[in-house]
C-alpha positions, 0 to 999 in steps of 0.5 A: 462338980456340976451335974452333966446336962442332958445336952452334954450327955447327948454330946458325949454319946454322939462322940462315942458313937462316932468313935465306935463306928470309926474303929469298926470300919477301920477293922472291917475296911482298913484305915485308908479305905474308910472315909469320914463320910462313910463314918458319918453315914454309918454313925447316923450323923452329918459329915459336918457333925462328924468333923465337929467332934473329930477333925480328921481320921488321925484324931479318931485314931488318937481317940483309939490310942487313949481308949486302949490305954485306959482299958489297959490301965483298968485291966492292970489295977488288981495286979498292981494292987496285989503283986509287989515283985518287979518281974511279976508286975512287969510281965503281968502288965505286958500280958494284959496289954496283949489280952486287951488289944486282941480285938484290934489285932487285925486292924493293927496289922493293916494300920501299922505302915501308917504308925511306923512312918516317923513323920506320921502323927499316928506314930507312937513317938509323935507329939500328937500321940503324947497323951497315950504315950505319957499315960503308958509311961506312967503305968510303967512308973507304977510298975517300978515304984510299987515294986519291993525289989531293990533297984539302983536309984538312978536307973529307977528314975529312967526305968519307966520310959525304958520299959515303955520302949521295951513294950514298943518292941513287944507291940512290933512283934505282936503286929507280925505275930500270926500264931493262934491267940498270939501265943508267940507274943506271950512266949516273948514276954515269958522269955524277956521279962526274967532277963530284964528282971535280972539286969535290974536286980543287979544294977545296984551291985558295986561291980555293975553300978558303973555300967548302969551309970554309963548306960544312963549317961548314953540315954541322956545324950541321945535325948539332947 
């Protein structure tokens, strides 16, 4: 692999400075009040240069999504390498998300109305958000595939995306959580993970296998 040139390293550094500046201003001023011109001025670059690296504020937020996902993955590495119980893996990954996201809680509260709009490219279900979404689903796939617990084969194939959808529920709760240190969100995880674990653990039993098949069939129909 060719070594990065000084120019390339400088370009990467400029991009990083712009992204860091944008996130800071989003937190301090809010998403709507922060303009690309303000971001460029704070980052010490021309407006044209800012647009060269990031075509819009939406692209900057997508960069935040990707960065946050990378930080979450890194925070989960030790857990996923050493823990093999499904419930412990799932609960640990969800708690790590809350922990690494804590610095952005204030920003998320103000920004949520944009991400919640179905047609907004910043919505986590949008095509523009696919990179971070797919990476997150892959993380939950690791949760499932690294588990030593017995899981119905058909459910196992669908479970990563279902767990990601569950995590979106946790995110929604977290956005509205005003408790100190997001204590209530941690409690939500503590309460819900054992229920999911129990349902997943029962999925392979003959009496419940048919229910699992019907559930999976419903998921497939809704995707069409």
